[in-house]
N, CA, C and O atoms as a Maestro MAE file, in Angstrom:
{
 s_m_m2io_version
 :::
 2.0.0
}

f_m_ct {
 s_m_title
 :::
 protein
 m_atom[336] {
  # First column is atom index #
  i_m_mmod_type
  r_m_x_coord
  r_m_y_coord
  r_m_z_coord
  i_m_residue_number
  s_m_chain_name
  s_m_pdb_residue_name
  s_m_pdb_atom_name
  i_m_atomic_number
  :::
  1 25 35.925 74.124 64.939 1 A "MET " " N  " 7
  2 3 36.432 75.411 64.535 1 A "MET " " CA " 6
  3 2 37.944 75.287 64.355 1 A "MET " " C  " 6
  4 15 38.652 74.794 65.233 1 A "MET " " O  " 8
  5 25 38.408 75.733 63.227 2 A "ARG " " N  " 7
  6 3 39.849 75.775 62.962 2 A "ARG " " CA " 6
  7 2 40.204 77.198 62.578 2 A "ARG " " C  " 6
  8 15 39.467 77.861 61.847 2 A "ARG " " O  " 8
  9 25 41.325 77.654 63.072 3 A "TYR " " N  " 7
  10 3 41.758 78.996 62.725 3 A "TYR " " CA " 6
  11 2 43.271 79.081 62.729 3 A "TYR " " C  " 6
  12 15 43.957 78.245 63.317 3 A "TYR " " O  " 8
  13 25 43.780 80.113 62.058 4 A "ARG " " N  " 7
  14 3 45.219 80.342 62.024 4 A "ARG " " CA " 6
  15 2 45.479 81.783 62.401 4 A "ARG " " C  " 6
  16 15 44.830 82.700 61.899 4 A "ARG " " O  " 8
  17 25 46.442 81.970 63.296 5 A "ARG " " N  " 7
  18 3 46.845 83.297 63.748 5 A "ARG " " CA " 6
  19 2 48.256 83.577 63.293 5 A "ARG " " C  " 6
  20 15 49.104 82.685 63.281 5 A "ARG " " O  " 8
  21 25 48.509 84.820 62.917 6 A "VAL " " N  " 7
  22 3 49.859 85.285 62.619 6 A "VAL " " CA " 6
  23 2 50.008 86.609 63.334 6 A "VAL " " C  " 6
  24 15 49.222 87.530 63.114 6 A "VAL " " O  " 8
  25 25 51.012 86.711 64.191 7 A "ASP " " N  " 7
  26 3 51.247 87.927 64.976 7 A "ASP " " CA " 6
  27 2 49.980 88.423 65.663 7 A "ASP " " C  " 6
  28 15 49.654 89.609 65.611 7 A "ASP " " O  " 8
  29 25 49.275 87.502 66.305 8 A "ASP " " N  " 7
  30 3 48.071 87.806 67.087 8 A "ASP " " CA " 6
  31 2 46.893 88.280 66.240 8 A "ASP " " C  " 6
  32 15 45.943 88.853 66.772 8 A "ASP " " O  " 8
  33 25 46.944 88.049 64.936 9 A "GLN " " N  " 7
  34 3 45.827 88.357 64.039 9 A "GLN " " CA " 6
  35 2 45.269 87.046 63.489 9 A "GLN " " C  " 6
  36 15 46.034 86.158 63.113 9 A "GLN " " O  " 8
  37 25 43.954 86.920 63.439 10 A "ILE " " N  " 7
  38 3 43.333 85.750 62.832 10 A "ILE " " CA " 6
  39 2 43.362 85.957 61.326 10 A "ILE " " C  " 6
  40 15 42.780 86.916 60.819 10 A "ILE " " O  " 8
  41 25 44.040 85.058 60.605 11 A "VAL " " N  " 7
  42 3 44.166 85.212 59.162 11 A "VAL " " CA " 6
  43 2 43.293 84.222 58.397 11 A "VAL " " C  " 6
  44 15 43.043 84.409 57.206 11 A "VAL " " O  " 8
  45 25 42.828 83.175 59.068 12 A "LYS " " N  " 7
  46 3 41.958 82.196 58.435 12 A "LYS " " CA " 6
  47 2 41.152 81.503 59.519 12 A "LYS " " C  " 6
  48 15 41.693 81.157 60.569 12 A "LYS " " O  " 8
  49 25 39.852 81.295 59.272 13 A "ALA " " N  " 7
  50 3 39.010 80.607 60.242 13 A "ALA " " CA " 6
  51 2 37.912 79.850 59.515 13 A "ALA " " C  " 6
  52 15 37.354 80.333 58.531 13 A "ALA " " O  " 8
  53 25 37.605 78.641 60.018 14 A "ALA " " N  " 7
  54 3 36.564 77.817 59.411 14 A "ALA " " CA " 6
  55 2 35.825 77.044 60.490 14 A "ALA " " C  " 6
  56 15 36.387 76.709 61.533 14 A "ALA " " O  " 8
  57 25 34.574 76.771 60.224 15 A "ILE " " N  " 7
  58 3 33.750 75.941 61.097 15 A "ILE " " CA " 6
  59 2 33.217 74.801 60.249 15 A "ILE " " C  " 6
  60 15 32.559 75.027 59.233 15 A "ILE " " O  " 8
  61 25 33.500 73.579 60.666 16 A "GLY " " N  " 7
  62 3 33.047 72.428 59.898 16 A "GLY " " CA " 6
  63 2 33.615 72.391 58.490 16 A "GLY " " C  " 6
  64 15 32.976 71.872 57.574 16 A "GLY " " O  " 8
  65 25 34.824 72.944 58.310 17 A "GLY " " N  " 7
  66 3 35.469 72.949 57.018 17 A "GLY " " CA " 6
  67 2 35.028 74.077 56.096 17 A "GLY " " C  " 6
  68 15 35.550 74.203 54.988 17 A "GLY " " O  " 8
  69 25 34.078 74.897 56.531 18 A "ARG " " N  " 7
  70 3 33.589 76.001 55.706 18 A "ARG " " CA " 6
  71 2 34.102 77.320 56.269 18 A "ARG " " C  " 6
  72 15 34.022 77.564 57.473 18 A "ARG " " O  " 8
  73 25 34.632 78.172 55.385 19 A "THR " " N  " 7
  74 3 35.187 79.457 55.792 19 A "THR " " CA " 6
  75 2 34.127 80.309 56.474 19 A "THR " " C  " 6
  76 15 32.988 80.385 56.014 19 A "THR " " O  " 8
  77 25 34.511 80.948 57.574 20 A "ILE " " N  " 7
  78 3 33.599 81.841 58.279 20 A "ILE " " CA " 6
  79 2 33.296 83.039 57.393 20 A "ILE " " C  " 6
  80 15 34.200 83.643 56.815 20 A "ILE " " O  " 8
  81 25 32.015 83.375 57.293 21 A "GLU " " N  " 7
  82 3 31.572 84.473 56.439 21 A "GLU " " CA " 6
  83 2 31.453 85.763 57.244 21 A "GLU " " C  " 6
  84 15 30.859 85.776 58.323 21 A "GLU " " O  " 8
  85 25 32.019 86.851 56.716 22 A "ASP " " N  " 7
  86 3 31.855 88.158 57.348 22 A "ASP " " CA " 6
  87 2 30.377 88.519 57.382 22 A "ASP " " C  " 6
  88 15 29.642 88.242 56.434 22 A "ASP " " O  " 8
  89 25 29.950 89.129 58.458 23 A "GLY " " N  " 7
  90 3 28.579 89.586 58.570 23 A "GLY " " CA " 6
  91 2 27.591 88.521 59.003 23 A "GLY " " C  " 6
  92 15 26.439 88.840 59.301 23 A "GLY " " O  " 8
  93 25 28.008 87.264 59.047 24 A "ARG " " N  " 7
  94 3 27.113 86.196 59.487 24 A "ARG " " CA " 6
  95 2 27.316 85.965 60.977 24 A "ARG " " C  " 6
  96 15 28.432 86.091 61.481 24 A "ARG " " O  " 8
  97 25 26.245 85.629 61.683 25 A "THR " " N  " 7
  98 3 26.326 85.351 63.114 25 A "THR " " CA " 6
  99 2 26.366 83.848 63.331 25 A "THR " " C  " 6
  100 15 25.542 83.113 62.787 25 A "THR " " O  " 8
  101 25 27.326 83.390 64.127 26 A "TYR " " N  " 7
  102 3 27.471 81.981 64.472 26 A "TYR " " CA " 6
  103 2 27.211 81.829 65.966 26 A "TYR " " C  " 6
  104 15 27.564 82.708 66.753 26 A "TYR " " O  " 8
  105 25 26.608 80.738 66.351 27 A "THR " " N  " 7
  106 3 26.314 80.484 67.750 27 A "THR " " CA " 6
  107 2 27.079 79.255 68.215 27 A "THR " " C  " 6
  108 15 27.112 78.238 67.522 27 A "THR " " O  " 8
  109 25 27.687 79.351 69.379 28 A "GLY " " N  " 7
  110 3 28.426 78.233 69.942 28 A "GLY " " CA " 6
  111 2 28.526 78.415 71.448 28 A "GLY " " C  " 6
  112 15 28.098 79.432 71.994 28 A "GLY " " O  " 8
  113 25 29.085 77.437 72.096 29 A "ALA " " N  " 7
  114 3 29.264 77.517 73.540 29 A "ALA " " CA " 6
  115 2 30.650 77.020 73.903 29 A "ALA " " C  " 6
  116 15 31.164 76.077 73.301 29 A "ALA " " O  " 8
  117 25 31.247 77.664 74.890 30 A "THR " " N  " 7
  118 3 32.547 77.251 75.388 30 A "THR " " CA " 6
  119 2 32.688 77.754 76.815 30 A "THR " " C  " 6
  120 15 31.835 78.492 77.308 30 A "THR " " O  " 8
  121 25 33.752 77.358 77.467 31 A "ASN " " N  " 7
  122 3 33.982 77.881 78.811 31 A "ASN " " CA " 6
  123 2 34.676 79.240 78.720 31 A "ASN " " C  " 6
  124 15 35.218 79.598 77.674 31 A "ASN " " O  " 8
  125 25 34.656 79.981 79.806 32 A "SER " " N  " 7
  126 3 35.197 81.341 79.797 32 A "SER " " CA " 6
  127 2 36.709 81.360 79.580 32 A "SER " " C  " 6
  128 15 37.235 82.316 79.009 32 A "SER " " O  " 8
  129 25 37.414 80.322 80.023 33 A "TYR " " N  " 7
  130 3 38.860 80.266 79.823 33 A "TYR " " CA " 6
  131 2 39.187 80.230 78.328 33 A "TYR " " C  " 6
  132 15 39.990 81.028 77.844 33 A "TYR " " O  " 8
  133 25 38.557 79.296 77.599 34 A "PHE " " N  " 7
  134 3 38.808 79.183 76.160 34 A "PHE " " CA " 6
  135 2 38.358 80.452 75.434 34 A "PHE " " C  " 6
  136 15 39.062 80.940 74.549 34 A "PHE " " O  " 8
  137 25 37.217 80.977 75.793 35 A "ALA " " N  " 7
  138 3 36.705 82.186 75.138 35 A "ALA " " CA " 6
  139 2 37.656 83.356 75.345 35 A "ALA " " C  " 6
  140 15 37.893 84.129 74.416 35 A "ALA " " O  " 8
  141 25 38.202 83.498 76.545 36 A "GLY " " N  " 7
  142 3 39.081 84.623 76.846 36 A "GLY " " CA " 6
  143 2 40.437 84.542 76.178 36 A "GLY " " C  " 6
  144 15 41.016 85.568 75.820 36 A "GLY " " O  " 8
  145 25 40.947 83.340 76.008 37 A "LEU " " N  " 7
  146 3 42.288 83.191 75.429 37 A "LEU " " CA " 6
  147 2 42.259 82.886 73.938 37 A "LEU " " C  " 6
  148 15 42.851 83.615 73.141 37 A "LEU " " O  " 8
  149 25 41.592 81.841 73.570 38 A "ALA " " N  " 7
  150 3 41.662 81.372 72.186 38 A "ALA " " CA " 6
  151 2 40.772 82.149 71.228 38 A "ALA " " C  " 6
  152 15 41.038 82.174 70.026 38 A "ALA " " O  " 8
  153 25 39.733 82.777 71.731 39 A "LEU " " N  " 7
  154 3 38.809 83.479 70.841 39 A "LEU " " CA " 6
  155 2 39.035 84.982 70.809 39 A "LEU " " C  " 6
  156 15 38.144 85.736 70.417 39 A "LEU " " O  " 8
  157 25 40.218 85.422 71.219 40 A "ARG " " N  " 7
  158 3 40.533 86.854 71.076 40 A "ARG " " CA " 6
  159 2 40.385 87.233 69.609 40 A "ARG " " C  " 6
  160 15 40.821 86.497 68.724 40 A "ARG " " O  " 8
  161 25 39.782 88.357 69.360 41 A "GLY " " N  " 7
  162 3 39.599 88.810 67.981 41 A "GLY " " CA " 6
  163 2 38.241 88.465 67.419 41 A "GLY " " C  " 6
  164 15 37.821 89.035 66.412 41 A "GLY " " O  " 8
  165 25 37.544 87.533 68.060 42 A "PHE " " N  " 7
  166 3 36.187 87.196 67.651 42 A "PHE " " CA " 6
  167 2 35.218 87.959 68.549 42 A "PHE " " C  " 6
  168 15 35.442 88.070 69.754 42 A "PHE " " O  " 8
  169 25 34.162 88.476 67.975 43 A "SER " " N  " 7
  170 3 33.112 89.097 68.770 43 A "SER " " CA " 6
  171 2 32.376 87.988 69.519 43 A "SER " " C  " 6
  172 15 32.075 86.945 68.938 43 A "SER " " O  " 8
  173 25 32.089 88.199 70.777 44 A "ARG " " N  " 7
  174 3 31.385 87.181 71.559 44 A "ARG " " CA " 6
  175 2 30.488 87.845 72.576 44 A "ARG " " C  " 6
  176 15 30.683 89.009 72.926 44 A "ARG " " O  " 8
  177 25 29.520 87.112 73.041 45 A "ASN " " N  " 7
  178 3 28.532 87.625 73.974 45 A "ASN " " CA " 6
  179 2 28.422 86.667 75.152 45 A "ASN " " C  " 6
  180 15 28.105 85.492 74.963 45 A "ASN " " O  " 8
  181 25 28.676 87.146 76.351 46 A "ASN " " N  " 7
  182 3 28.539 86.331 77.546 46 A "ASN " " CA " 6
  183 2 27.079 86.363 77.980 46 A "ASN " " C  " 6
  184 15 26.588 87.386 78.458 46 A "ASN " " O  " 8
  185 25 26.393 85.245 77.812 47 A "THR " " N  " 7
  186 3 24.975 85.185 78.167 47 A "THR " " CA " 6
  187 2 24.764 85.043 79.669 47 A "THR " " C  " 6
  188 15 23.658 85.253 80.166 47 A "THR " " O  " 8
  189 25 25.822 84.687 80.391 48 A "GLY " " N  " 7
  190 3 25.690 84.490 81.831 48 A "GLY " " CA " 6
  191 2 25.085 83.146 82.197 48 A "GLY " " C  " 6
  192 15 24.938 82.832 83.378 48 A "GLY " " O  " 8
  193 25 24.734 82.351 81.196 49 A "ARG " " N  " 7
  194 3 24.143 81.038 81.471 49 A "ARG " " CA " 6
  195 2 25.235 80.065 81.914 49 A "ARG " " C  " 6
  196 15 26.350 80.088 81.394 49 A "ARG " " O  " 8
  197 25 24.904 79.224 82.869 50 A "ARG " " N  " 7
  198 3 25.857 78.212 83.314 50 A "ARG " " CA " 6
  199 2 26.005 77.138 82.242 50 A "ARG " " C  " 6
  200 15 25.035 76.759 81.585 50 A "ARG " " O  " 8
  201 25 27.233 76.656 82.076 51 A "ARG " " N  " 7
  202 3 27.509 75.631 81.067 51 A "ARG " " CA " 6
  203 2 26.633 74.404 81.272 51 A "ARG " " C  " 6
  204 15 26.137 73.833 80.301 51 A "ARG " " O  " 8
  205 25 26.436 73.991 82.515 52 A "LEU " " N  " 7
  206 3 25.595 72.828 82.806 52 A "LEU " " CA " 6
  207 2 24.182 73.040 82.267 52 A "LEU " " C  " 6
  208 15 23.593 72.120 81.699 52 A "LEU " " O  " 8
  209 25 23.637 74.239 82.440 53 A "ASP " " N  " 7
  210 3 22.286 74.529 81.949 53 A "ASP " " CA " 6
  211 2 22.224 74.480 80.426 53 A "ASP " " C  " 6
  212 15 21.263 73.963 79.856 53 A "ASP " " O  " 8
  213 25 23.250 75.017 79.768 54 A "VAL " " N  " 7
  214 3 23.289 75.015 78.298 54 A "VAL " " CA " 6
  215 2 23.374 73.590 77.771 54 A "VAL " " C  " 6
  216 15 22.639 73.219 76.856 54 A "VAL " " O  " 8
  217 25 24.266 72.792 78.344 55 A "VAL " " N  " 7
  218 3 24.441 71.407 77.895 55 A "VAL " " CA " 6
  219 2 23.182 70.595 78.166 55 A "VAL " " C  " 6
  220 15 22.763 69.805 77.320 55 A "VAL " " O  " 8
  221 25 22.578 70.780 79.331 56 A "THR " " N  " 7
  222 3 21.351 70.053 79.675 56 A "THR " " CA " 6
  223 2 20.230 70.378 78.691 56 A "THR " " C  " 6
  224 15 19.530 69.475 78.235 56 A "THR " " O  " 8
  225 25 20.054 71.649 78.361 57 A "ALA " " N  " 7
  226 3 19.019 72.050 77.408 57 A "ALA " " CA " 6
  227 2 19.280 71.447 76.028 57 A "ALA " " C  " 6
  228 15 18.350 70.991 75.364 57 A "ALA " " O  " 8
  229 25 20.547 71.442 75.595 58 A "PHE " " N  " 7
  230 3 20.906 70.876 74.304 58 A "PHE " " CA " 6
  231 2 20.603 69.386 74.261 58 A "PHE " " C  " 6
  232 15 20.000 68.903 73.302 58 A "PHE " " O  " 8
  233 25 21.018 68.647 75.295 59 A "LEU " " N  " 7
  234 3 20.791 67.206 75.319 59 A "LEU " " CA " 6
  235 2 19.310 66.871 75.404 59 A "LEU " " C  " 6
  236 15 18.859 65.892 74.810 59 A "LEU " " O  " 8
  237 25 18.561 67.668 76.128 60 A "THR " " N  " 7
  238 3 17.111 67.461 76.227 60 A "THR " " CA " 6
  239 2 16.461 67.642 74.852 60 A "THR " " C  " 6
  240 15 15.576 66.875 74.472 60 A "THR " " O  " 8
  241 25 16.901 68.649 74.120 61 A "GLN " " N  " 7
  242 3 16.357 68.911 72.791 61 A "GLN " " CA " 6
  243 2 16.741 67.822 71.795 61 A "GLN " " C  " 6
  244 15 15.899 67.371 71.018 61 A "GLN " " O  " 8
  245 25 18.004 67.394 71.810 62 A "LYS " " N  " 7
  246 3 18.507 66.406 70.850 62 A "LYS " " CA " 6
  247 2 18.054 64.986 71.165 62 A "LYS " " C  " 6
  248 15 17.801 64.197 70.255 62 A "LYS " " O  " 8
  249 25 17.954 64.662 72.427 63 A "GLY " " N  " 7
  250 3 17.576 63.313 72.814 63 A "GLY " " CA " 6
  251 2 18.767 62.378 72.919 63 A "GLY " " C  " 6
  252 15 18.950 61.738 73.955 63 A "GLY " " O  " 8
  253 25 19.581 62.280 71.882 64 A "MET " " N  " 7
  254 3 20.764 61.431 71.904 64 A "MET " " CA " 6
  255 2 21.849 62.084 71.051 64 A "MET " " C  " 6
  256 15 21.578 62.609 69.971 64 A "MET " " O  " 8
  257 25 23.066 62.043 71.551 65 A "VAL " " N  " 7
  258 3 24.199 62.583 70.806 65 A "VAL " " CA " 6
  259 2 25.335 61.573 70.830 65 A "VAL " " C  " 6
  260 15 25.413 60.727 71.720 65 A "VAL " " O  " 8
  261 25 26.213 61.675 69.840 66 A "THR " " N  " 7
  262 3 27.397 60.828 69.782 66 A "THR " " CA " 6
  263 2 28.616 61.734 69.906 66 A "THR " " C  " 6
  264 15 28.875 62.540 69.012 66 A "THR " " O  " 8
  265 25 29.371 61.617 71.000 67 A "PRO " " N  " 7
  266 3 30.517 62.516 71.179 67 A "PRO " " CA " 6
  267 2 31.629 62.233 70.177 67 A "PRO " " C  " 6
  268 15 31.837 61.097 69.749 67 A "PRO " " O  " 8
  269 25 32.330 63.290 69.820 68 A "SER " " N  " 7
  270 3 33.478 63.180 68.933 68 A "SER " " CA " 6
  271 2 34.596 64.042 69.507 68 A "SER " " C  " 6
  272 15 34.396 65.229 69.764 68 A "SER " " O  " 8
  273 25 35.758 63.456 69.706 69 A "TYR " " N  " 7
  274 3 36.865 64.196 70.300 69 A "TYR " " CA " 6
  275 2 37.938 64.541 69.279 69 A "TYR " " C  " 6
  276 15 38.800 65.379 69.545 69 A "TYR " " O  " 8
  277 25 37.893 63.909 68.123 70 A "HIS " " N  " 7
  278 3 38.901 64.144 67.103 70 A "HIS " " CA " 6
  279 2 38.731 65.532 66.491 70 A "HIS " " C  " 6
  280 15 37.649 65.880 66.019 70 A "HIS " " O  " 8
  281 25 39.797 66.317 66.500 71 A "GLY " " N  " 7
  282 3 39.762 67.630 65.873 71 A "GLY " " CA " 6
  283 2 38.924 68.666 66.592 71 A "GLY " " C  " 6
  284 15 38.468 69.628 65.973 71 A "GLY " " O  " 8
  285 25 38.710 68.488 67.893 72 A "ARG " " N  " 7
  286 3 37.888 69.442 68.645 72 A "ARG " " CA " 6
  287 2 38.415 70.857 68.527 72 A "ARG " " C  " 6
  288 15 37.640 71.798 68.356 72 A "ARG " " O  " 8
  289 25 39.708 71.015 68.616 73 A "ARG " " N  " 7
  290 3 40.313 72.345 68.530 73 A "ARG " " CA " 6
  291 2 41.674 72.181 67.893 73 A "ARG " " C  " 6
  292 15 42.502 71.410 68.379 73 A "ARG " " O  " 8
  293 25 41.913 72.891 66.820 74 A "THR " " N  " 7
  294 3 43.187 72.804 66.121 74 A "THR " " CA " 6
  295 2 43.694 74.202 65.844 74 A "THR " " C  " 6
  296 15 43.004 75.003 65.214 74 A "THR " " O  " 8
  297 25 44.897 74.500 66.310 75 A "ILE " " N  " 7
  298 3 45.547 75.773 65.998 75 A "ILE " " CA " 6
  299 2 46.619 75.470 64.969 75 A "ILE " " C  " 6
  300 15 47.495 74.636 65.197 75 A "ILE " " O  " 8
  301 25 46.542 76.157 63.829 76 A "ILE " " N  " 7
  302 3 47.462 75.888 62.729 76 A "ILE " " CA " 6
  303 2 48.433 77.054 62.600 76 A "ILE " " C  " 6
  304 15 48.012 78.207 62.503 76 A "ILE " " O  " 8
  305 25 49.735 76.759 62.599 77 A "GLY " " N  " 7
  306 3 50.754 77.766 62.323 77 A "GLY " " CA " 6
  307 2 50.822 78.890 63.338 77 A "GLY " " C  " 6
  308 15 50.909 80.055 62.950 77 A "GLY " " O  " 8
  309 25 50.784 78.583 64.612 78 A "ARG " " N  " 7
  310 3 50.851 79.620 65.632 78 A "ARG " " CA " 6
  311 2 52.238 80.241 65.653 78 A "ARG " " C  " 6
  312 15 53.238 79.539 65.807 78 A "ARG " " O  " 8
  313 25 52.296 81.563 65.498 79 A "ARG " " N  " 7
  314 3 53.557 82.296 65.526 79 A "ARG " " CA " 6
  315 2 53.347 83.576 66.321 79 A "ARG " " C  " 6
  316 15 52.220 84.049 66.471 79 A "ARG " " O  " 8
  317 25 54.420 84.120 66.819 80 A "ASN " " N  " 7
  318 3 54.315 85.430 67.464 80 A "ASN " " CA " 6
  319 2 55.495 86.311 67.025 80 A "ASN " " C  " 6
  320 15 56.351 85.870 66.259 80 A "ASN " " O  " 8
  321 25 55.532 87.513 67.499 81 A "ARG " " N  " 7
  322 3 56.556 88.475 67.040 81 A "ARG " " CA " 6
  323 2 57.978 88.080 67.422 81 A "ARG " " C  " 6
  324 15 58.933 88.534 66.791 81 A "ARG " " O  " 8
  325 25 58.132 87.255 68.426 82 A "THR " " N  " 7
  326 3 59.475 86.871 68.862 82 A "THR " " CA " 6
  327 2 59.995 85.663 68.084 82 A "THR " " C  " 6
  328 15 61.089 85.163 68.345 82 A "THR " " O  " 8
  329 25 59.182 85.201 67.113 83 A "GLY " " N  " 7
  330 3 59.629 84.082 66.269 83 A "GLY " " CA " 6
  331 2 59.323 82.714 66.854 83 A "GLY " " C  " 6
  332 15 59.722 81.700 66.280 83 A "GLY " " O  " 8
  333 25 58.611 82.657 68.002 84 A "GLY " " N  " 7
  334 3 58.298 81.380 68.634 84 A "GLY " " CA " 6
  335 2 57.130 80.672 68.056 84 A "GLY " " C  " 6
  336 15 56.777 79.585 68.515 84 A "GLY " " O  " 8
  :::
 }
 m_bond[335] {
  # First column is bond index #
  i_m_from
  i_m_to
  i_m_order
  :::
  1 1 2 1
  2 2 3 1
  3 3 4 2
  4 3 5 1
  5 5 6 1
  6 6 7 1
  7 7 8 2
  8 7 9 1
  9 9 10 1
  10 10 11 1
  11 11 12 2
  12 11 13 1
  13 13 14 1
  14 14 15 1
  15 15 16 2
  16 15 17 1
  17 17 18 1
  18 18 19 1
  19 19 20 2
  20 19 21 1
  21 21 22 1
  22 22 23 1
  23 23 24 2
  24 23 25 1
  25 25 26 1
  26 26 27 1
  27 27 28 2
  28 27 29 1
  29 29 30 1
  30 30 31 1
  31 31 32 2
  32 31 33 1
  33 33 34 1
  34 34 35 1
  35 35 36 2
  36 35 37 1
  37 37 38 1
  38 38 39 1
  39 39 40 2
  40 39 41 1
  41 41 42 1
  42 42 43 1
  43 43 44 2
  44 43 45 1
  45 45 46 1
  46 46 47 1
  47 47 48 2
  48 47 49 1
  49 49 50 1
  50 50 51 1
  51 51 52 2
  52 51 53 1
  53 53 54 1
  54 54 55 1
  55 55 56 2
  56 55 57 1
  57 57 58 1
  58 58 59 1
  59 59 60 2
  60 59 61 1
  61 61 62 1
  62 62 63 1
  63 63 64 2
  64 63 65 1
  65 65 66 1
  66 66 67 1
  67 67 68 2
  68 67 69 1
  69 69 70 1
  70 70 71 1
  71 71 72 2
  72 71 73 1
  73 73 74 1
  74 74 75 1
  75 75 76 2
  76 75 77 1
  77 77 78 1
  78 78 79 1
  79 79 80 2
  80 79 81 1
  81 81 82 1
  82 82 83 1
  83 83 84 2
  84 83 85 1
  85 85 86 1
  86 86 87 1
  87 87 88 2
  88 87 89 1
  89 89 90 1
  90 90 91 1
  91 91 92 2
  92 91 93 1
  93 93 94 1
  94 94 95 1
  95 95 96 2
  96 95 97 1
  97 97 98 1
  98 98 99 1
  99 99 100 2
  100 99 101 1
  101 101 102 1
  102 102 103 1
  103 103 104 2
  104 103 105 1
  105 105 106 1
  106 106 107 1
  107 107 108 2
  108 107 109 1
  109 109 110 1
  110 110 111 1
  111 111 112 2
  112 111 113 1
  113 113 114 1
  114 114 115 1
  115 115 116 2
  116 115 117 1
  117 117 118 1
  118 118 119 1
  119 119 120 2
  120 119 121 1
  121 121 122 1
  122 122 123 1
  123 123 124 2
  124 123 125 1
  125 125 126 1
  126 126 127 1
  127 127 128 2
  128 127 129 1
  129 129 130 1
  130 130 131 1
  131 131 132 2
  132 131 133 1
  133 133 134 1
  134 134 135 1
  135 135 136 2
  136 135 137 1
  137 137 138 1
  138 138 139 1
  139 139 140 2
  140 139 141 1
  141 141 142 1
  142 142 143 1
  143 143 144 2
  144 143 145 1
  145 145 146 1
  146 146 147 1
  147 147 148 2
  148 147 149 1
  149 149 150 1
  150 150 151 1
  151 151 152 2
  152 151 153 1
  153 153 154 1
  154 154 155 1
  155 155 156 2
  156 155 157 1
  157 157 158 1
  158 158 159 1
  159 159 160 2
  160 159 161 1
  161 161 162 1
  162 162 163 1
  163 163 164 2
  164 163 165 1
  165 165 166 1
  166 166 167 1
  167 167 168 2
  168 167 169 1
  169 169 170 1
  170 170 171 1
  171 171 172 2
  172 171 173 1
  173 173 174 1
  174 174 175 1
  175 175 176 2
  176 175 177 1
  177 177 178 1
  178 178 179 1
  179 179 180 2
  180 179 181 1
  181 181 182 1
  182 182 183 1
  183 183 184 2
  184 183 185 1
  185 185 186 1
  186 186 187 1
  187 187 188 2
  188 187 189 1
  189 189 190 1
  190 190 191 1
  191 191 192 2
  192 191 193 1
  193 193 194 1
  194 194 195 1
  195 195 196 2
  196 195 197 1
  197 197 198 1
  198 198 199 1
  199 199 200 2
  200 199 201 1
  201 201 202 1
  202 202 203 1
  203 203 204 2
  204 203 205 1
  205 205 206 1
  206 206 207 1
  207 207 208 2
  208 207 209 1
  209 209 210 1
  210 210 211 1
  211 211 212 2
  212 211 213 1
  213 213 214 1
  214 214 215 1
  215 215 216 2
  216 215 217 1
  217 217 218 1
  218 218 219 1
  219 219 220 2
  220 219 221 1
  221 221 222 1
  222 222 223 1
  223 223 224 2
  224 223 225 1
  225 225 226 1
  226 226 227 1
  227 227 228 2
  228 227 229 1
  229 229 230 1
  230 230 231 1
  231 231 232 2
  232 231 233 1
  233 233 234 1
  234 234 235 1
  235 235 236 2
  236 235 237 1
  237 237 238 1
  238 238 239 1
  239 239 240 2
  240 239 241 1
  241 241 242 1
  242 242 243 1
  243 243 244 2
  244 243 245 1
  245 245 246 1
  246 246 247 1
  247 247 248 2
  248 247 249 1
  249 249 250 1
  250 250 251 1
  251 251 252 2
  252 251 253 1
  253 253 254 1
  254 254 255 1
  255 255 256 2
  256 255 257 1
  257 257 258 1
  258 258 259 1
  259 259 260 2
  260 259 261 1
  261 261 262 1
  262 262 263 1
  263 263 264 2
  264 263 265 1
  265 265 266 1
  266 266 267 1
  267 267 268 2
  268 267 269 1
  269 269 270 1
  270 270 271 1
  271 271 272 2
  272 271 273 1
  273 273 274 1
  274 274 275 1
  275 275 276 2
  276 275 277 1
  277 277 278 1
  278 278 279 1
  279 279 280 2
  280 279 281 1
  281 281 282 1
  282 282 283 1
  283 283 284 2
  284 283 285 1
  285 285 286 1
  286 286 287 1
  287 287 288 2
  288 287 289 1
  289 289 290 1
  290 290 291 1
  291 291 292 2
  292 291 293 1
  293 293 294 1
  294 294 295 1
  295 295 296 2
  296 295 297 1
  297 297 298 1
  298 298 299 1
  299 299 300 2
  300 299 301 1
  301 301 302 1
  302 302 303 1
  303 303 304 2
  304 303 305 1
  305 305 306 1
  306 306 307 1
  307 307 308 2
  308 307 309 1
  309 309 310 1
  310 310 311 1
  311 311 312 2
  312 311 313 1
  313 313 314 1
  314 314 315 1
  315 315 316 2
  316 315 317 1
  317 317 318 1
  318 318 319 1
  319 319 320 2
  320 319 321 1
  321 321 322 1
  322 322 323 1
  323 323 324 2
  324 323 325 1
  325 325 326 1
  326 326 327 1
  327 327 328 2
  328 327 329 1
  329 329 330 1
  330 330 331 1
  331 331 332 2
  332 331 333 1
  333 333 334 1
  334 334 335 1
  335 335 336 2
  :::
 }
}
């Protein structure tokens, strides 16, 4: 997921290089810290499921995964009202 904020407003967002579509529902998982800070402005639903349970279910379903750390989270052009 890549997004750009200007004055605390999300002005551009993409998942996998494709622009997020209004009205479409996307599913993902993250920890509560990231969801509370970085995903402000996005609608989200706390399922109450433990991260370990979600990851375990995903790995059980997939069987094998290859981790990728490059570009996990990128904030582009972060600015705020004080000019920082």
